[in-house]
N, C-alpha and C positions, 0 to 999 in steps of 0.2 A: 400583511396577513389578510386584510380585507379584500384587496385585489385578488389574491389567491382564492379566497372563499367564494367570491363572485364567479370566478372562472370555473371553479369546481362545481358549484351548484348549477350554473348554466349548462356545463358539459354533462352533468348527470341527467338533467332534464332532457337534453338532446338525445342522450343514450337511451333513455326510457321511451321517448316518443319519436324515435328516428323515422319510422314509417310515416307518421303524420307530418313531420317536418318536410320530408322529401315529397310527400304527396301534395303539400301546399305549393311547392315550387315546380315539380316535374309532372305531377299528376299521378293519381293512384291507380293506374291501369294494370299494375302487377307485372309488367313486362321486364325484359332483361335490363333495360336502361334504369328503371326504377329500382330493381334489385341491386344493380352495381352501385348506384348512388347511395342506397341505404347502407350497404356494406362499408363503403368508403367513409361516410359520415360517422358511422358507429366506431370505426377504427380511429378516426381523428378525435372523436369525443373521448375515447379511452386514453389516448396519448395525452390529451389536454388535462384530464383528471390526474394522470400519473405525474405530469410535470408540475401542475399547480399545487397538488397536495404536498409535494416535497418542499415547496416554498413555504407553505403554512407550517409544516413540521419543523423546518430549520429555524424559522423565526420564533416559533413557540419555545423551542429549546434554548435559543439565544436569550429570550426574555427571562427564563429561569436563571440563567447564568448572570445576566446583567443586573437583576434586581435582588439577588440573594448574596450574602457574604459567604466566605469559604465554608464556614462550619455548617451552613444550611444547604449546601449543594447536594449532599446525600439525601436529605429529606425532600428537597425540591424535585430531584430526579425520581425518588420513590413515589411521590404523589403524581408525577407525570405518568408513571407506569400504572398506577391505580386508575387514573382517569382513562387511560388507554383500555384497560380491562373492562371498565364500566361500559365504555363505548362498544366494545366487542359484545358484551352480554346483551345490550339493548339491540344492537344490529342483528345479531344472530337470533335473538328472541323475536324480533319483528319479522324476520324471514321465515320463522317456523309457524307464524300465525296466519290464518286465512284473512288477509287484509281486505280483500274484495268483499267478503261477507260482512266484515266488521264496519268498514267505512262506506260500502256501496260504491257506485261508479264515480263518485265525486272527484277522487284523486287519480282516476285512471281505471280502465276496464280490465287490467291484468295485475297480478301480484308484483311483477317486476316494475311496472310503471309506478305503482304506489310506493314501492321501496325506494325508487329514485327520488320521488317527491319528498318522502320523509327524510332521506339522507341529505337532500339539498337544503331543506329547512333547518336540519340539525347543524350542518357545517356553518351556515350563516348565523344561526342563533348563538352557538358556542363561541365562535370567533368574535362576534359582536360583544358578548359578555366579557371576554378576555380583554379586548381593546378598551372597553369602558372601565373595567375594574383596575387595570394595571396603569400606574402612572410612570411613564417612561421618562427617565432623566435626559436632559439635553446633553448631547455629546459634545464635549470640548476636546478635540483631538490634541494630543501631545506628540507630534510627529517624531520627536527625538527619543521617545521613551522605548520604542521597540522597532526593530528593522522592518517588520511587516506593516507598521503604521506610517512609515515615511511616505510622503506624497510622491506619487509616481508622475513622470512627465505626462503631459496631456497627449494621449495617443488615440483619442477618439473612441470608436466602438471597441477597439481591441484592448483598451486599457484593462478591462476586467479580466480578460483571458491572460494577459501578461501578469497580472497580480496573482491569479490562481496558479499559474505556472511557477512563478517565483516562490510562492508559498509552499507548493508541493515539494520543491527542491530544497527548501530550508526548514522543514518541520523539526521542531525540537524532538529529541529522542523519545521522551515519554508520549508525546502527542502522536508521533509516528507509530509507536508500538500499539497504542489504542486503535488507531486507524487500521493497521494491518490485522489486528485481532478481529475487528469488525468485518473487514474484507473477507477473511477466510470463514468466519462464522456464517455470513450471509450467503455464501455459496451453498451451505447446508440448509439455511432457512428457506430460501426461495422455493426449491422443489417441494419442501414440506408445506409451505403456505399455499402453493398453487395446486398440489395434487393429493394432499392427504385425505380429504373427504372422498375424492374419486377412488383412491386406493382402498378405503374401507368398503365403499359400495361395491367395487369390483371383487373384493375378497368374499363378500356375501354371494355374489353371482358364481364365483369359482367353486366355493366350498360349502355353502350353506343353503343355497336356494332350493326349495322343495321341488321334487320332480313334477308335481302337479302343476306348478307354476311354469315349468319348462314346456309342458305339453298343452297348456291352456292359453287363453287370451288374457291372462292376468296383466295388470299394469306393472311390468317389471321395472321400467325406467322410473315410474312414480315411487315404487318401493325403494329403489336405489337412492333416490333423492331423499326420502324420509330417513333412511338409515344413515346417510351422510350427514344430514342436518342434526340428527340425534347425537352422533359422535362429536360434531362441532360444538354443540351446546355443552356436553360434558367437558370437553377440552377447555372451553371458555370459562366454565365454572372453576376448574382447577387453576387456570391462569389467574382468574379473579381472586381466589383465595390466596394464591402465592404472592400476588402483588400487594395485598393488604397486610399479610402477616410476616412475610419474609424480612422486610426492612426492620421489623422489631426484633428479629432474631439474629441480625447480622451487624457487626461492628462497623461504624462509619470509618472511611479512610482518614478523617480528620479528628477522630475521637481521642487520639493520644494528645492532641494539642488543645482541643476544646472539650473540657470535661465538666458538664453541669453538676452542681453540688447536690447530691441526694439528701433526703431527710435523714437525721442522725439515727433514728430508730431502725431504718432500713438500709443504712449505708453498707454494712458488712455483707448482708445478703445480696444487695444489688451489685456490689463489687465482685462477689464470687460468681454470680450469674454472668456478669459482663465478661469476666475472664474466660468463660466457657464459649462465648460467641465466636464464630469464625469471622474473619474480616471480609470485607466486600470482595477483595481480589480472590480470596479462596472460594467464596460463594460463586463468583463468575466462572472460575475454572471448573468447579464441581458441576455447574449448570451445563457447560460445554460437554463435559464427559458424560453427564446423564443423557443428554440428547444423542451423543454419539453411540452410547451403549444401546439405547432404544432403537435407533434407526439401523444399527448394524444387524439387528434381529428382524428387520422388516421382511427380507426374503424368506424367512422361516415361518412367518405368520400364516397359519393354515385355516383361519376362520375369521369372520368379521369381528368377533368378540376380542380375539387376541390383537387384531389390528387396531381396534378402538382403544384397547388398554395401552398399547405402545404409543398411539397418537396422544392420548391424554396425559401420559407421563411427561410429554414434552411441554405441557402447560407450565410447569415449574421453571425449566430453562428459559421459556419465552418471557416470563415475568422478569427474570434476571436480565435477559438481553435488552429489555425495554428500559432498564434502570441503571445498570452498572456502567455502560460506556458513557452515558450522559453525565452521570455523577463524576466519574474520573476526569472527563474532558472539562467539565465545569470547574473543577478544582484547579486543573492545570491552567486554564484560561485566566482565572482569577490571580493565580500566582504570577503568571507572565505579565499581567497588566499592573502588577505592583501592589496587589492586596496584601495587607499585613496579617501575619499569623500570630495574633496575640490571644492569650487565653480568655475565655469568657469569664472565668472566676475573678479575674482582676478588676472587673467593673461591676460585680454584684454587690449591692449595698446590704441586702439581707435575703434570707431564703424565700421571702414572700414577694419580693419585688421582681419586676421583669428585667431580664438581662439586656444590657445595652452594649453590644460588642463593638469595640473600636475597629473591628475588621471592616475593610471597605470591600464593596462588590466590584465586579468587573467594570472597567472604564467603557466597555461597549465597543472598543476599537477592534478587539481580537475575536470576540465571540462569534460574530457573523462570519468572519473569514474561516475560523476553525470548524464551525459547525457546517458550513458549506462544504469544506473539505471532507468532513466525516460523512456527509450525504453522498459525496462522490464515491467514497469507499463502500457505502452501503448499496448504491445503485449499480455500480459496475458488475458486481456478482450476478445481478439479474441476467445480464447478457451471457455471462459464462455459464450460469445454470441452464439457461434456455438452450445454448449450444450443446451442452452435454446431454440434455434431455432429448434433443432432436436426434442425436446420434444413437442413443439408446433405443428410442422408439423405432427409428429406421431399421436397426439391426434386429430387434426382438419382435416388433409388431409392424411389419411393412404394411403401408396403407393405414386404415383406421382400426383402432382397437376393437376387437370383436365384442368385448364386454359392453360397449356402448351401443350396440345394435339390438334393439328389442326383438327383431326377427330371429336373430341367432339363438337367443334364449328360448323364445317361443317355439322354435322348431325342435328343441330338445338337443341341440348340439352341445357336446361337452367342451368346456374351455379349459385347456391344460397349459402346462409350461409355467415358467417363472414370470411373475408379474413385472412388467417393464417399469412401472412406477416404483415398485419396491427396490429395484436395482438403482434407480435415480436417488432414492432416499438413502440407500447404502453408500453411494458415492458421496452424498452430502455428509454422511457420518464421518467418512475419512477426512473430508475437509474440516469438519469440526474438531477433529483431533489436532490438526495443524493450528486451528484457532486457539485451542487450550494451551498449546506450546507457546504461541505468540503472547497470550495473556500472561503466562507464567513469567515471561521476560520482564514484565513491568516491575516485578519484585526486585530485580537487580539494577534497575535504572534510577 
């Protein structure tokens, strides 16, 4: 995790100060050579961030699985989702503040440079706190306990790839169902995460931009950015609220086995309320259907307000998507590694004492493998989503999107036709319906 954090922070700083880095080695003459090196370095930095951040996320999720017993996997995954939402709120909030005016030129002379510095410090700081606070148990592999943990022959650098291949071909049915649900859902999520704010901004240009702005030298692109940032802040607030309150309103997958004893005076009321809660699997399916329903209406949105509403509705499914797969996979990993499903109530001495569950947490042998596999099923849809978007943009908007040209708007030219991004979001909604079906299969396994 620390190695990943160092790579991410360094890559972010390179991304923010690409021109300065290239200028130090090539020279800042502004010629074609400098421009080409700047573009190449920026692209490499983006790929490095994308690669290393996945390593941090996979390790962080594995730590939750390894350090918590089965009955706390639901709560651990929920808190992971909450921390994710807090990070989004802080990041989006920082982006909407004029950082240059606030901090001066100390962290950089542009907003983007200062954002990369803050993000680099944040990833180093939070990862350091995690590594300091969590005591990681020493792994003592039992190679006969599970087929995936048997020692592979020494095959040099290809050993890891052979292990991943053998794991992919022998996934347990429930783990495979979780991975496929994740795969189909992220074909829908990637276009949304990449293009939703641009879609809201373009909707304003298409349907709501005043004619005076079209015929004047108004800062159209600046206004588009502010509208997109506003919609993103509202969306993150909805996601933040969902991440905090939904886990309290949803029944844990292990609640039938692990049932904390409520106070006698409130026992009947709490039991009645508990029976009314949907289980986590139902909440996951509802979240997929909610996202699909919202994005199916994306091509019909004829104002930036309606586009913002549809975008913000997806904050609830996003909170569930950050929580449910991790919770279910954590439970499965613990079961596969031999954790015992014994009730909490059998070890409670009295209602005031802390519970000491005999349940054991994951041995650590499987969590890294399975969460690495889940990351593969999360990342591959990015390529599929990009391929689909490329085709849609090529067919509907040959060349560059006219909405992104300030000159087009300033000249008073009308922008018509169906928004290509809305079509991409609609296709993502269709994929999310498949994800809901794959999630529903978990109930039969």
